C-alpha positions as CSV (number, residue, x, y, z in Angstrom):
1,M,25.2,-0.1,18.2
2,P,23.2,2.6,16.5
3,R,21.6,5.2,18.8
4,F,17.8,4.9,18.7
5,S,16.3,8.0,17.2
6,I,12.6,9.1,17.3
7,D,12.9,10.6,14.0
8,D,14.1,7.6,12.4
9,F,11.4,5.6,14.0
10,V,8.7,8.2,12.7
11,Y,10.3,8.2,9.3
12,N,10.1,4.3,9.0
13,I,6.5,4.3,10.2
14,Q,5.6,6.9,7.6
15,K,7.6,4.9,4.9
16,I,5.8,1.6,5.9
17,G,2.3,3.4,6.0
18,L,2.9,4.8,2.5
19,L,4.0,1.4,1.2
20,F,0.8,-0.1,2.6
21,K,-1.2,2.5,1.0
22,T,0.2,2.0,-2.4
23,V,-0.2,-1.8,-2.2
24,N,-3.8,-1.2,-1.3
25,Q,-4.4,1.2,-4.1
26,I,-2.7,-1.5,-6.6
27,K,-5.0,-4.2,-5.2
28,L,-8.1,-1.9,-5.4
29,K,-7.4,-1.2,-9.1
30,Q,-6.7,-4.9,-9.9
31,F,-9.9,-5.8,-8.2
32,K,-11.9,-3.0,-10.1
33,T,-10.4,-4.2,-13.5
34,I,-11.2,-7.9,-12.7
35,G,-14.6,-7.0,-11.5
36,G,-15.2,-5.0,-14.7
37,K,-14.0,-7.8,-16.8
38,R,-16.2,-10.3,-15.0
39,N,-19.3,-8.2,-15.4
40,V,-18.7,-7.5,-19.1
41,T,-18.2,-11.3,-19.7
42,G,-21.0,-12.3,-17.2
């Protein structure tokens, strides 16, 4: 069984946090472009 390491835990937390941040930025960009297109057409 692998020994639990605080460093690994912190590293995984940071990695997951970065992933969520990236996903949120992508969603925000998509939302902005969709909103912009909607405003132009409407």
